[in-house]
PDB file of N, CA, C and O in Angstrom:
ATOM      1  N   UNK A   1       3.171 -20.977  27.766  1.00  0.00           N
ATOM      2  CA  UNK A   1       4.441 -20.183  27.609  1.00  0.00           C
ATOM      3  C   UNK A   1       5.610 -20.492  28.348  1.00  0.00           C
ATOM      4  O   UNK A   1       5.526 -20.539  29.576  1.00  0.00           O
ATOM      5  N   UNK A   2       6.803 -20.732  27.717  1.00  0.00           N
ATOM      6  CA  UNK A   2       7.881 -21.074  28.610  1.00  0.00           C
ATOM      7  C   UNK A   2       8.643 -19.630  29.015  1.00  0.00           C
ATOM      8  O   UNK A   2       8.241 -18.600  28.474  1.00  0.00           O
ATOM      9  N   UNK A   3       9.605 -19.586  29.850  1.00  0.00           N
ATOM     10  CA  UNK A   3      10.311 -18.517  30.606  1.00  0.00           C
ATOM     11  C   UNK A   3      10.946 -17.570  29.608  1.00  0.00           C
ATOM     12  O   UNK A   3      10.877 -16.354  29.783  1.00  0.00           O
ATOM     13  N   UNK A   4      11.603 -18.138  28.499  1.00  0.00           N
ATOM     14  CA  UNK A   4      12.263 -17.356  27.388  1.00  0.00           C
ATOM     15  C   UNK A   4      11.260 -16.770  26.592  1.00  0.00           C
ATOM     16  O   UNK A   4      11.657 -15.731  26.064  1.00  0.00           O
ATOM     17  N   UNK A   5       9.881 -17.129  26.272  1.00  0.00           N
ATOM     18  CA  UNK A   5       9.055 -16.576  25.509  1.00  0.00           C
ATOM     19  C   UNK A   5       8.507 -15.356  26.414  1.00  0.00           C
ATOM     20  O   UNK A   5       8.289 -14.267  25.884  1.00  0.00           O
ATOM     21  N   UNK A   6       8.319 -15.537  27.603  1.00  0.00           N
ATOM     22  CA  UNK A   6       7.831 -14.639  28.559  1.00  0.00           C
ATOM     23  C   UNK A   6       8.568 -13.354  28.664  1.00  0.00           C
ATOM     24  O   UNK A   6       8.058 -12.234  28.679  1.00  0.00           O
ATOM     25  N   UNK A   7       9.803 -13.644  28.733  1.00  0.00           N
ATOM     26  CA  UNK A   7      10.987 -12.548  28.833  1.00  0.00           C
ATOM     27  C   UNK A   7      11.003 -11.820  27.646  1.00  0.00           C
ATOM     28  O   UNK A   7      11.011 -10.589  27.657  1.00  0.00           O
ATOM     29  N   UNK A   8      11.010 -12.549  26.515  1.00  0.00           N
ATOM     30  CA  UNK A   8      10.855 -12.019  25.126  1.00  0.00           C
ATOM     31  C   UNK A   8       9.818 -10.839  24.901  1.00  0.00           C
ATOM     32  O   UNK A   8      10.003  -9.716  24.432  1.00  0.00           O
ATOM     33  N   UNK A   9       8.585 -11.491  25.418  1.00  0.00           N
ATOM     34  CA  UNK A   9       7.440 -10.737  25.214  1.00  0.00           C
ATOM     35  C   UNK A   9       7.261  -9.499  26.327  1.00  0.00           C
ATOM     36  O   UNK A   9       6.591  -8.499  26.070  1.00  0.00           O
ATOM     37  N   UNK A  10       7.864  -9.676  27.435  1.00  0.00           N
ATOM     38  CA  UNK A  10       7.884  -8.435  28.488  1.00  0.00           C
ATOM     39  C   UNK A  10       9.042  -7.412  27.868  1.00  0.00           C
ATOM     40  O   UNK A  10       8.936  -6.195  28.023  1.00  0.00           O
ATOM     41  N   UNK A  11      10.039  -7.949  27.227  1.00  0.00           N
ATOM     42  CA  UNK A  11      11.171  -6.908  27.037  1.00  0.00           C
ATOM     43  C   UNK A  11      10.432  -6.162  25.618  1.00  0.00           C
ATOM     44  O   UNK A  11      10.301  -4.938  25.598  1.00  0.00           O
ATOM     45  N   UNK A  12      10.071  -6.833  24.706  1.00  0.00           N
ATOM     46  CA  UNK A  12       9.392  -6.127  23.621  1.00  0.00           C
ATOM     47  C   UNK A  12       8.423  -5.162  23.909  1.00  0.00           C
ATOM     48  O   UNK A  12       8.401  -4.097  23.293  1.00  0.00           O
ATOM     49  N   UNK A  13       7.390  -5.514  25.039  1.00  0.00           N
ATOM     50  CA  UNK A  13       6.565  -4.507  25.667  1.00  0.00           C
ATOM     51  C   UNK A  13       7.280  -3.376  26.048  1.00  0.00           C
ATOM     52  O   UNK A  13       6.893  -2.248  25.742  1.00  0.00           O
ATOM     53  N   UNK A  14       8.389  -3.602  26.754  1.00  0.00           N
ATOM     54  CA  UNK A  14       9.099  -2.441  27.439  1.00  0.00           C
ATOM     55  C   UNK A  14       9.715  -1.536  26.308  1.00  0.00           C
ATOM     56  O   UNK A  14       9.789  -0.316  26.453  1.00  0.00           O
ATOM     57  N   UNK A  15      10.137  -2.159  25.215  1.00  0.00           N
ATOM     58  CA  UNK A  15      10.739  -1.287  24.133  1.00  0.00           C
ATOM     59  C   UNK A  15       9.579  -0.264  23.613  1.00  0.00           C
ATOM     60  O   UNK A  15       9.765   0.929  23.375  1.00  0.00           O
ATOM     61  N   UNK A  16       8.282  -1.003  23.476  1.00  0.00           N
ATOM     62  CA  UNK A  16       7.065  -0.213  22.873  1.00  0.00           C
ATOM     63  C   UNK A  16       6.967   1.053  23.893  1.00  0.00           C
ATOM     64  O   UNK A  16       6.961   2.210  23.474  1.00  0.00           O
ATOM     65  N   UNK A  17       6.897   0.745  25.165  1.00  0.00           N
ATOM     66  CA  UNK A  17       6.493   1.640  26.146  1.00  0.00           C
ATOM     67  C   UNK A  17       7.657   2.908  26.100  1.00  0.00           C
ATOM     68  O   UNK A  17       7.382   4.101  26.229  1.00  0.00           O
ATOM     69  N   UNK A  18       8.858   2.405  25.908  1.00  0.00           N
ATOM     70  CA  UNK A  18       9.954   3.505  25.673  1.00  0.00           C
ATOM     71  C   UNK A  18       9.794   4.265  24.709  1.00  0.00           C
ATOM     72  O   UNK A  18       9.842   5.479  24.907  1.00  0.00           O
ATOM     73  N   UNK A  19       9.557   3.739  23.391  1.00  0.00           N
ATOM     74  CA  UNK A  19       9.226   4.401  22.263  1.00  0.00           C
ATOM     75  C   UNK A  19       8.123   5.594  22.494  1.00  0.00           C
ATOM     76  O   UNK A  19       8.255   6.708  21.988  1.00  0.00           O
ATOM     77  N   UNK A  20       7.052   5.226  23.298  1.00  0.00           N
ATOM     78  CA  UNK A  20       5.870   6.109  23.434  1.00  0.00           C
ATOM     79  C   UNK A  20       6.243   6.878  24.530  1.00  0.00           C
ATOM     80  O   UNK A  20       5.493   7.848  24.643  1.00  0.00           O
ATOM     81  N   UNK A  21       7.123   6.825  25.395  1.00  0.00           N
ATOM     82  CA  UNK A  21       7.291   7.570  26.646  1.00  0.00           C
ATOM     83  C   UNK A  21       7.805   8.945  26.326  1.00  0.00           C
ATOM     84  O   UNK A  21       7.377   9.876  27.008  1.00  0.00           O
ATOM     85  N   UNK A  22       8.633   9.172  25.412  1.00  0.00           N
ATOM     86  CA  UNK A  22       9.318  10.250  25.284  1.00  0.00           C
ATOM     87  C   UNK A  22      10.449  10.604  26.182  1.00  0.00           C
ATOM     88  O   UNK A  22      10.915  11.742  26.127  1.00  0.00           O
ATOM     89  N   UNK A  23      10.943   9.694  27.030  1.00  0.00           N
ATOM     90  CA  UNK A  23      12.096   9.718  27.754  1.00  0.00           C
ATOM     91  C   UNK A  23      13.269   9.179  26.967  1.00  0.00           C
ATOM     92  O   UNK A  23      13.131   8.416  26.011  1.00  0.00           O
ATOM     93  N   UNK A  24      14.476   9.634  27.439  1.00  0.00           N
ATOM     94  CA  UNK A  24      15.531   9.201  26.845  1.00  0.00           C
ATOM     95  C   UNK A  24      15.734   7.776  27.277  1.00  0.00           C
ATOM     96  O   UNK A  24      15.083   7.339  28.226  1.00  0.00           O
ATOM     97  N   UNK A  25      16.645   6.988  26.600  1.00  0.00           N
ATOM     98  CA  UNK A  25      16.898   5.605  27.126  1.00  0.00           C
ATOM     99  C   UNK A  25      17.464   5.505  28.588  1.00  0.00           C
ATOM    100  O   UNK A  25      17.086   4.664  29.404  1.00  0.00           O
ATOM    101  N   UNK A  26      18.289   6.338  28.788  1.00  0.00           N
ATOM    102  CA  UNK A  26      18.814   6.551  30.317  1.00  0.00           C
ATOM    103  C   UNK A  26      17.831   6.899  31.233  1.00  0.00           C
ATOM    104  O   UNK A  26      17.918   6.454  32.377  1.00  0.00           O
ATOM    105  N   UNK A  27      16.864   7.658  30.902  1.00  0.00           N
ATOM    106  CA  UNK A  27      15.879   8.044  31.929  1.00  0.00           C
ATOM    107  C   UNK A  27      14.830   6.846  32.121  1.00  0.00           C
ATOM    108  O   UNK A  27      14.476   6.530  33.257  1.00  0.00           O
ATOM    109  N   UNK A  28      14.365   6.217  31.038  1.00  0.00           N
ATOM    110  CA  UNK A  28      13.437   5.179  31.002  1.00  0.00           C
ATOM    111  C   UNK A  28      14.251   3.770  31.857  1.00  0.00           C
ATOM    112  O   UNK A  28      13.614   3.081  32.655  1.00  0.00           O
ATOM    113  N   UNK A  29      15.434   3.556  31.597  1.00  0.00           N
ATOM    114  CA  UNK A  29      16.116   2.545  32.183  1.00  0.00           C
ATOM    115  C   UNK A  29      16.250   2.752  34.047  1.00  0.00           C
ATOM    116  O   UNK A  29      16.205   1.910  34.943  1.00  0.00           O
ATOM    117  N   UNK A  30      16.390   3.951  34.076  1.00  0.00           N
ATOM    118  CA  UNK A  30      16.672   4.418  35.458  1.00  0.00           C
ATOM    119  C   UNK A  30      15.274   4.097  36.299  1.00  0.00           C
ATOM    120  O   UNK A  30      15.269   3.512  37.382  1.00  0.00           O
ATOM    121  N   UNK A  31      14.126   4.566  35.635  1.00  0.00           N
ATOM    122  CA  UNK A  31      12.901   4.471  36.087  1.00  0.00           C
ATOM    123  C   UNK A  31      12.564   3.050  36.227  1.00  0.00           C
ATOM    124  O   UNK A  31      12.127   2.708  37.326  1.00  0.00           O
ATOM    125  N   UNK A  32      12.699   2.091  35.240  1.00  0.00           N
ATOM    126  CA  UNK A  32      12.339   0.691  35.174  1.00  0.00           C
ATOM    127  C   UNK A  32      13.346  -0.174  35.980  1.00  0.00           C
ATOM    128  O   UNK A  32      13.098  -1.364  36.179  1.00  0.00           O
ATOM    129  N   UNK A  33      14.425   0.380  36.424  1.00  0.00           N
ATOM    130  CA  UNK A  33      15.751  -0.666  36.905  1.00  0.00           C
ATOM    131  C   UNK A  33      16.127  -1.477  36.162  1.00  0.00           C
ATOM    132  O   UNK A  33      16.274  -2.622  36.588  1.00  0.00           O
ATOM    133  N   UNK A  34      16.448  -1.132  34.622  1.00  0.00           N
ATOM    134  CA  UNK A  34      17.038  -2.173  33.880  1.00  0.00           C
ATOM    135  C   UNK A  34      18.531  -1.310  33.268  1.00  0.00           C
ATOM    136  O   UNK A  34      18.733  -0.098  33.327  1.00  0.00           O
ATOM    137  N   UNK A  35      19.240  -2.134  32.818  1.00  0.00           N
ATOM    138  CA  UNK A  35      20.482  -1.561  32.203  1.00  0.00           C
ATOM    139  C   UNK A  35      20.217  -0.961  30.868  1.00  0.00           C
ATOM    140  O   UNK A  35      19.378  -1.448  30.110  1.00  0.00           O
ATOM    141  N   UNK A  36      20.900   0.060  30.580  1.00  0.00           N
ATOM    142  CA  UNK A  36      20.719   0.648  29.190  1.00  0.00           C
ATOM    143  C   UNK A  36      21.117  -0.304  28.119  1.00  0.00           C
ATOM    144  O   UNK A  36      20.547  -0.330  27.028  1.00  0.00           O
ATOM    145  N   UNK A  37      22.219  -1.176  28.484  1.00  0.00           N
ATOM    146  CA  UNK A  37      22.617  -2.074  27.356  1.00  0.00           C
ATOM    147  C   UNK A  37      21.495  -3.174  27.161  1.00  0.00           C
ATOM    148  O   UNK A  37      21.321  -3.659  26.042  1.00  0.00           O
ATOM    149  N   UNK A  38      20.785  -3.542  28.174  1.00  0.00           N
ATOM    150  CA  UNK A  38      19.585  -4.391  28.109  1.00  0.00           C
ATOM    151  C   UNK A  38      18.592  -3.846  26.966  1.00  0.00           C
ATOM    152  O   UNK A  38      18.306  -4.417  25.914  1.00  0.00           O
ATOM    153  N   UNK A  39      18.196  -2.765  27.372  1.00  0.00           N
ATOM    154  CA  UNK A  39      17.135  -2.017  26.412  1.00  0.00           C
ATOM    155  C   UNK A  39      17.783  -1.794  25.106  1.00  0.00           C
ATOM    156  O   UNK A  39      17.114  -1.944  24.084  1.00  0.00           O
ATOM    157  N   UNK A  40      19.022  -1.449  25.046  1.00  0.00           N
ATOM    158  CA  UNK A  40      19.618  -1.230  23.429  1.00  0.00           C
ATOM    159  C   UNK A  40      19.526  -2.719  22.585  1.00  0.00           C
ATOM    160  O   UNK A  40      19.319  -2.827  21.377  1.00  0.00           O
ATOM    161  N   UNK A  41      19.722  -3.750  23.487  1.00  0.00           N
ATOM    162  CA  UNK A  41      19.723  -4.968  22.897  1.00  0.00           C
ATOM    163  C   UNK A  41      18.345  -5.388  22.250  1.00  0.00           C
ATOM    164  O   UNK A  41      18.164  -5.885  21.139  1.00  0.00           O
ATOM    165  N   UNK A  42      17.270  -5.014  23.374  1.00  0.00           N
ATOM    166  CA  UNK A  42      16.002  -5.476  22.952  1.00  0.00           C
ATOM    167  C   UNK A  42      15.275  -4.436  21.991  1.00  0.00           C
ATOM    168  O   UNK A  42      14.143  -4.683  21.574  1.00  0.00           O
ATOM    169  N   UNK A  43      15.912  -3.331  21.667  1.00  0.00           N
ATOM    170  CA  UNK A  43      15.349  -2.406  20.706  1.00  0.00           C
ATOM    171  C   UNK A  43      16.030  -3.051  19.288  1.00  0.00           C
ATOM    172  O   UNK A  43      15.366  -3.109  18.253  1.00  0.00           O
ATOM    173  N   UNK A  44      17.167  -3.438  19.350  1.00  0.00           N
ATOM    174  CA  UNK A  44      17.879  -4.011  18.070  1.00  0.00           C
ATOM    175  C   UNK A  44      16.862  -5.381  17.879  1.00  0.00           C
ATOM    176  O   UNK A  44      16.423  -5.634  16.757  1.00  0.00           O
ATOM    177  N   UNK A  45      16.584  -6.082  18.832  1.00  0.00           N
ATOM    178  CA  UNK A  45      15.536  -7.460  18.616  1.00  0.00           C
ATOM    179  C   UNK A  45      14.336  -6.799  17.936  1.00  0.00           C
ATOM    180  O   UNK A  45      14.062  -7.192  16.802  1.00  0.00           O
ATOM    181  N   UNK A  46      13.631  -5.896  18.461  1.00  0.00           N
ATOM    182  CA  UNK A  46      12.312  -5.436  17.972  1.00  0.00           C
ATOM    183  C   UNK A  46      12.387  -4.939  16.683  1.00  0.00           C
ATOM    184  O   UNK A  46      11.382  -5.078  15.987  1.00  0.00           O
ATOM    185  N   UNK A  47      13.567  -4.272  16.108  1.00  0.00           N
ATOM    186  CA  UNK A  47      13.745  -3.919  14.645  1.00  0.00           C
ATOM    187  C   UNK A  47      13.683  -5.159  14.000  1.00  0.00           C
ATOM    188  O   UNK A  47      13.176  -5.042  12.885  1.00  0.00           O
ATOM    189  N   UNK A  48      14.073  -6.525  14.340  1.00  0.00           N
ATOM    190  CA  UNK A  48      14.106  -7.541  13.703  1.00  0.00           C
ATOM    191  C   UNK A  48      12.839  -7.954  13.539  1.00  0.00           C
ATOM    192  O   UNK A  48      12.526  -8.325  12.407  1.00  0.00           O
ATOM    193  N   UNK A  49      11.906  -7.984  14.527  1.00  0.00           N
ATOM    194  CA  UNK A  49      10.708  -8.531  14.568  1.00  0.00           C
ATOM    195  C   UNK A  49       9.601  -7.678  14.042  1.00  0.00           C
ATOM    196  O   UNK A  49       8.483  -8.166  13.879  1.00  0.00           O
ATOM    197  N   UNK A  50       9.839  -6.519  13.789  1.00  0.00           N
ATOM    198  CA  UNK A  50       9.078  -5.627  13.032  1.00  0.00           C
ATOM    199  C   UNK A  50       9.152  -5.275  11.710  1.00  0.00           C
ATOM    200  O   UNK A  50       8.337  -4.609  11.072  1.00  0.00           O
ATOM    201  N   UNK A  51      10.386  -5.865  11.265  1.00  0.00           N
ATOM    202  CA  UNK A  51      10.854  -5.699   9.958  1.00  0.00           C
ATOM    203  C   UNK A  51      11.762  -4.693   9.775  1.00  0.00           C
ATOM    204  O   UNK A  51      11.879  -3.833  10.649  1.00  0.00           O
ATOM    205  N   UNK A  52      12.431  -4.661   8.767  1.00  0.00           N
ATOM    206  CA  UNK A  52      13.436  -3.518   8.396  1.00  0.00           C
ATOM    207  C   UNK A  52      12.803  -2.118   8.189  1.00  0.00           C
ATOM    208  O   UNK A  52      11.684  -2.042   7.682  1.00  0.00           O
ATOM    209  N   UNK A  53      13.414  -1.121   8.526  1.00  0.00           N
ATOM    210  CA  UNK A  53      13.205   0.276   8.332  1.00  0.00           C
ATOM    211  C   UNK A  53      14.186   0.679   7.383  1.00  0.00           C
ATOM    212  O   UNK A  53      15.267   0.105   7.250  1.00  0.00           O
ATOM    213  N   UNK A  54      13.795   1.713   6.693  1.00  0.00           N
ATOM    214  CA  UNK A  54      14.634   2.192   5.579  1.00  0.00           C
ATOM    215  C   UNK A  54      14.405   1.969   4.323  1.00  0.00           C
ATOM    216  O   UNK A  54      13.224   2.101   4.002  1.00  0.00           O
ATOM    217  N   UNK A  55      15.207   1.642   3.413  1.00  0.00           N
ATOM    218  CA  UNK A  55      14.910   1.472   1.811  1.00  0.00           C
ATOM    219  C   UNK A  55      14.217   0.002   1.734  1.00  0.00           C
ATOM    220  O   UNK A  55      14.462  -0.951   2.473  1.00  0.00           O
ATOM    221  N   UNK A  56      13.295   0.054   0.662  1.00  0.00           N
ATOM    222  CA  UNK A  56      12.593  -1.289   0.490  1.00  0.00           C
ATOM    223  C   UNK A  56      12.793  -1.224  -1.235  1.00  0.00           C
ATOM    224  O   UNK A  56      13.080  -0.275  -1.965  1.00  0.00           O
ATOM    225  N   UNK A  57      12.546  -2.478  -1.499  1.00  0.00           N
ATOM    226  CA  UNK A  57      12.841  -2.712  -3.195  1.00  0.00           C
ATOM    227  C   UNK A  57      11.604  -2.285  -3.868  1.00  0.00           C
ATOM    228  O   UNK A  57      10.466  -2.542  -3.474  1.00  0.00           O
ATOM    229  N   UNK A  58      11.978  -1.488  -5.111  1.00  0.00           N
ATOM    230  CA  UNK A  58      10.791  -1.212  -5.918  1.00  0.00           C
ATOM    231  C   UNK A  58      11.042  -1.821  -7.144  1.00  0.00           C
ATOM    232  O   UNK A  58      12.079  -1.662  -7.789  1.00  0.00           O
ATOM    233  N   UNK A  59       9.912  -2.655  -7.532  1.00  0.00           N
ATOM    234  CA  UNK A  59       9.850  -3.309  -8.667  1.00  0.00           C
ATOM    235  C   UNK A  59       9.300  -2.561  -9.798  1.00  0.00           C
ATOM    236  O   UNK A  59       8.383  -1.763  -9.608  1.00  0.00           O
ATOM    237  N   UNK A  60       9.797  -2.762 -10.968  1.00  0.00           N
ATOM    238  CA  UNK A  60       9.202  -2.162 -11.947  1.00  0.00           C
ATOM    239  C   UNK A  60       7.862  -2.708 -12.501  1.00  0.00           C
ATOM    240  O   UNK A  60       7.709  -3.927 -12.585  1.00  0.00           O
ATOM    241  N   UNK A  61       6.886  -1.850 -12.884  1.00  0.00           N
ATOM    242  CA  UNK A  61       5.697  -2.211 -13.593  1.00  0.00           C
ATOM    243  C   UNK A  61       5.339  -2.087 -15.062  1.00  0.00           C
ATOM    244  O   UNK A  61       6.293  -1.638 -15.698  1.00  0.00           O
ATOM    245  N   UNK A  62       4.463  -2.295 -15.672  1.00  0.00           N
ATOM    246  CA  UNK A  62       4.075  -1.904 -17.012  1.00  0.00           C
ATOM    247  C   UNK A  62       3.711  -0.704 -16.981  1.00  0.00           C
ATOM    248  O   UNK A  62       3.768  -0.148 -18.078  1.00  0.00           O
ATOM    249  N   UNK A  63       3.322  -0.030 -16.055  1.00  0.00           N
ATOM    250  CA  UNK A  63       2.912   1.137 -16.074  1.00  0.00           C
ATOM    251  C   UNK A  63       3.973   2.300 -16.617  1.00  0.00           C
ATOM    252  O   UNK A  63       5.177   2.048 -16.582  1.00  0.00           O
ATOM    253  N   UNK A  64       3.591   3.329 -17.020  1.00  0.00           N
ATOM    254  CA  UNK A  64       4.740   4.259 -17.394  1.00  0.00           C
ATOM    255  C   UNK A  64       5.016   5.274 -16.030  1.00  0.00           C
ATOM    256  O   UNK A  64       4.096   5.791 -15.397  1.00  0.00           O
ATOM    257  N   UNK A  65       6.149   5.410 -15.782  1.00  0.00           N
ATOM    258  CA  UNK A  65       6.597   6.123 -14.813  1.00  0.00           C
ATOM    259  C   UNK A  65       6.359   7.591 -14.933  1.00  0.00           C
ATOM    260  O   UNK A  65       6.995   8.202 -15.792  1.00  0.00           O
ATOM    261  N   UNK A  66       5.528   8.215 -14.180  1.00  0.00           N
ATOM    262  CA  UNK A  66       5.521   9.918 -14.472  1.00  0.00           C
ATOM    263  C   UNK A  66       6.379  10.427 -13.516  1.00  0.00           C
ATOM    264  O   UNK A  66       7.133  11.292 -13.963  1.00  0.00           O
ATOM    265  N   UNK A  67       6.518  10.144 -12.233  1.00  0.00           N
ATOM    266  CA  UNK A  67       7.737  10.766 -11.425  1.00  0.00           C
ATOM    267  C   UNK A  67       7.810   9.858 -10.130  1.00  0.00           C
ATOM    268  O   UNK A  67       6.935   9.183  -9.589  1.00  0.00           O
ATOM    269  N   UNK A  68       9.152  10.065  -9.810  1.00  0.00           N
ATOM    270  CA  UNK A  68       9.702   9.402  -8.439  1.00  0.00           C
ATOM    271  C   UNK A  68       9.925  10.284  -7.507  1.00  0.00           C
ATOM    272  O   UNK A  68      10.669  11.243  -7.711  1.00  0.00           O
ATOM    273  N   UNK A  69       9.222  10.048  -6.194  1.00  0.00           N
ATOM    274  CA  UNK A  69       9.439  10.722  -5.121  1.00  0.00           C
ATOM    275  C   UNK A  69      10.141  10.089  -3.995  1.00  0.00           C
ATOM    276  O   UNK A  69       9.683   9.107  -3.411  1.00  0.00           O
ATOM    277  N   UNK A  70      11.295  10.677  -3.679  1.00  0.00           N
ATOM    278  CA  UNK A  70      12.331  10.052  -2.608  1.00  0.00           C
ATOM    279  C   UNK A  70      11.876  10.776  -1.271  1.00  0.00           C
ATOM    280  O   UNK A  70      11.940  12.004  -1.215  1.00  0.00           O
ATOM    281  N   UNK A  71      11.417  10.030  -0.192  1.00  0.00           N
ATOM    282  CA  UNK A  71      11.046  10.492   1.274  1.00  0.00           C
ATOM    283  C   UNK A  71      12.149  10.147   2.139  1.00  0.00           C
ATOM    284  O   UNK A  71      12.334   8.939   2.287  1.00  0.00           O
ATOM    285  N   UNK A  72      12.904  10.919   2.728  1.00  0.00           N
ATOM    286  CA  UNK A  72      13.953  10.638   3.519  1.00  0.00           C
ATOM    287  C   UNK A  72      13.300  10.340   4.894  1.00  0.00           C
ATOM    288  O   UNK A  72      12.164  10.748   5.138  1.00  0.00           O
ATOM    289  N   UNK A  73      14.104   9.546   5.893  1.00  0.00           N
ATOM    290  CA  UNK A  73      13.553   9.446   7.252  1.00  0.00           C
ATOM    291  C   UNK A  73      13.177  10.657   7.988  1.00  0.00           C
ATOM    292  O   UNK A  73      12.224  10.635   8.768  1.00  0.00           O
ATOM    293  N   UNK A  74      13.905  11.758   7.775  1.00  0.00           N
ATOM    294  CA  UNK A  74      13.521  13.109   8.437  1.00  0.00           C
ATOM    295  C   UNK A  74      12.252  13.698   7.795  1.00  0.00           C
ATOM    296  O   UNK A  74      11.817  14.741   8.282  1.00  0.00           O
ATOM    297  N   UNK A  75      11.660  13.178   6.826  1.00  0.00           N
ATOM    298  CA  UNK A  75      10.368  13.532   6.249  1.00  0.00           C
ATOM    299  C   UNK A  75      10.648  14.438   5.049  1.00  0.00           C
ATOM    300  O   UNK A  75       9.690  14.684   4.316  1.00  0.00           O
ATOM    301  N   UNK A  76      11.839  14.963   4.756  1.00  0.00           N
ATOM    302  CA  UNK A  76      12.116  15.716   3.467  1.00  0.00           C
ATOM    303  C   UNK A  76      11.637  14.719   2.245  1.00  0.00           C
ATOM    304  O   UNK A  76      11.867  13.513   2.160  1.00  0.00           O
ATOM    305  N   UNK A  77      10.928  15.531   1.344  1.00  0.00           N
ATOM    306  CA  UNK A  77      10.301  14.991   0.149  1.00  0.00           C
ATOM    307  C   UNK A  77      11.047  15.637  -0.999  1.00  0.00           C
ATOM    308  O   UNK A  77      11.152  16.862  -1.067  1.00  0.00           O
ATOM    309  N   UNK A  78      11.647  14.694  -2.041  1.00  0.00           N
ATOM    310  CA  UNK A  78      12.249  15.137  -3.185  1.00  0.00           C
ATOM    311  C   UNK A  78      11.611  14.309  -4.340  1.00  0.00           C
ATOM    312  O   UNK A  78      11.652  13.084  -4.457  1.00  0.00           O
ATOM    313  N   UNK A  79      11.011  15.209  -5.175  1.00  0.00           N
ATOM    314  CA  UNK A  79      10.685  14.712  -6.615  1.00  0.00           C
ATOM    315  C   UNK A  79      11.722  14.478  -7.617  1.00  0.00           C
ATOM    316  O   UNK A  79      12.373  15.472  -7.938  1.00  0.00           O
ATOM    317  N   UNK A  80      11.974  13.504  -8.108  1.00  0.00           N
ATOM    318  CA  UNK A  80      13.179  13.305  -9.323  1.00  0.00           C
ATOM    319  C   UNK A  80      12.795  13.066 -10.516  1.00  0.00           C
ATOM    320  O   UNK A  80      13.576  12.630 -11.362  1.00  0.00           O
ATOM    321  N   UNK A  81      11.394  13.344 -10.785  1.00  0.00           N
ATOM    322  CA  UNK A  81      10.944  13.272 -12.053  1.00  0.00           C
ATOM    323  C   UNK A  81      11.260  11.642 -12.431  1.00  0.00           C
ATOM    324  O   UNK A  81      11.056  10.736 -11.622  1.00  0.00           O
ATOM    325  N   UNK A  82      11.778  11.437 -13.759  1.00  0.00           N
ATOM    326  CA  UNK A  82      12.154  10.102 -14.313  1.00  0.00           C
ATOM    327  C   UNK A  82      13.675  10.002 -14.537  1.00  0.00           C
ATOM    328  O   UNK A  82      14.250   9.168 -15.238  1.00  0.00           O
ATOM    329  N   UNK A  83      14.175  10.907 -13.884  1.00  0.00           N
ATOM    330  CA  UNK A  83      15.846  11.142 -14.197  1.00  0.00           C
ATOM    331  C   UNK A  83      16.476   9.972 -13.150  1.00  0.00           C
ATOM    332  O   UNK A  83      16.466  10.133 -11.930  1.00  0.00           O
ATOM    333  N   UNK A  84      16.955   8.928 -13.727  1.00  0.00           N
ATOM    334  CA  UNK A  84      17.461   7.619 -12.798  1.00  0.00           C
ATOM    335  C   UNK A  84      18.843   8.079 -12.318  1.00  0.00           C
ATOM    336  O   UNK A  84      19.371   7.548 -11.341  1.00  0.00           O
ATOM    337  N   UNK A  85      19.430   9.075 -13.014  1.00  0.00           N
ATOM    338  CA  UNK A  85      20.845   9.535 -12.548  1.00  0.00           C
ATOM    339  C   UNK A  85      20.598  10.433 -11.265  1.00  0.00           C
ATOM    340  O   UNK A  85      21.218  10.227 -10.221  1.00  0.00           O
ATOM    341  N   UNK A  86      19.740  11.351 -11.389  1.00  0.00           N
ATOM    342  CA  UNK A  86      19.434  12.054  -9.985  1.00  0.00           C
ATOM    343  C   UNK A  86      18.838  11.244  -8.944  1.00  0.00           C
ATOM    344  O   UNK A  86      19.101  11.468  -7.762  1.00  0.00           O
ATOM    345  N   UNK A  87      18.034  10.295  -9.311  1.00  0.00           N
ATOM    346  CA  UNK A  87      17.298   9.466  -8.150  1.00  0.00           C
ATOM    347  C   UNK A  87      18.609   8.842  -7.589  1.00  0.00           C
ATOM    348  O   UNK A  87      18.604   8.726  -6.364  1.00  0.00           O
ATOM    349  N   UNK A  88      19.688   8.433  -8.207  1.00  0.00           N
ATOM    350  CA  UNK A  88      20.815   7.699  -7.761  1.00  0.00           C
ATOM    351  C   UNK A  88      21.510   8.580  -6.593  1.00  0.00           C
ATOM    352  O   UNK A  88      21.766   8.218  -5.445  1.00  0.00           O
ATOM    353  N   UNK A  89      21.735   9.787  -7.177  1.00  0.00           N
ATOM    354  CA  UNK A  89      22.576  10.796  -6.480  1.00  0.00           C
ATOM    355  C   UNK A  89      21.592  11.113  -5.302  1.00  0.00           C
ATOM    356  O   UNK A  89      22.164  11.300  -4.229  1.00  0.00           O
ATOM    357  N   UNK A  90      20.532  11.189  -5.290  1.00  0.00           N
ATOM    358  CA  UNK A  90      19.645  11.553  -4.033  1.00  0.00           C
ATOM    359  C   UNK A  90      19.638  10.339  -2.864  1.00  0.00           C
ATOM    360  O   UNK A  90      19.599  10.523  -1.647  1.00  0.00           O
ATOM    361  N   UNK A  91      19.680   9.218  -3.475  1.00  0.00           N
ATOM    362  CA  UNK A  91      19.749   8.193  -2.608  1.00  0.00           C
ATOM    363  C   UNK A  91      21.041   8.172  -1.870  1.00  0.00           C
ATOM    364  O   UNK A  91      21.027   7.947  -0.659  1.00  0.00           O
ATOM    365  N   UNK A  92      22.094   8.375  -2.466  1.00  0.00           N
ATOM    366  CA  UNK A  92      23.568   8.007  -1.953  1.00  0.00           C
ATOM    367  C   UNK A  92      23.919   9.308  -1.224  1.00  0.00           C
ATOM    368  O   UNK A  92      25.049   9.380  -0.741  1.00  0.00           O
ATOM    369  N   UNK A  93      23.001  10.446  -1.075  1.00  0.00           N
ATOM    370  CA  UNK A  93      23.266  11.586  -0.242  1.00  0.00           C
ATOM    371  C   UNK A  93      22.917  11.036   1.261  1.00  0.00           C
ATOM    372  O   UNK A  93      23.619  11.352   2.221  1.00  0.00           O
ATOM    373  N   UNK A  94      21.772  10.187   1.382  1.00  0.00           N
ATOM    374  CA  UNK A  94      21.490   9.822   2.686  1.00  0.00           C
ATOM    375  C   UNK A  94      22.408   8.796   3.357  1.00  0.00           C
ATOM    376  O   UNK A  94      22.196   8.442   4.516  1.00  0.00           O
TER     377      UNK A  94
END
C-alpha cells in the first residue's frame, strides 16, 4: 500500500470514528490534533465513497401502485397515496 492509500484509509477511519463519537467536529479535531477543514474535506470524500445520500431514482414496475410513502431525512413519514401532484409538492418541500 502506498502513502496516499494509507492516508486515505486513515482519514476515512477517522471520519467513521467522528461519526460514532457523538462529539462536534471541533471537539473531535482538537482531541485528535487535526484541522477542522481537513476533517470536513474527508467527510465530503467519505460521502463519495459511501455513495449518495438523499433521493434515489424510483423506476416504475408493472405492479399497480397502492400507495407512495415519502420519508424525509429527519424521519417524518408521509403517505401520498397515488396522487403524483401531491407527491411532487411533498418532495419540493424539503
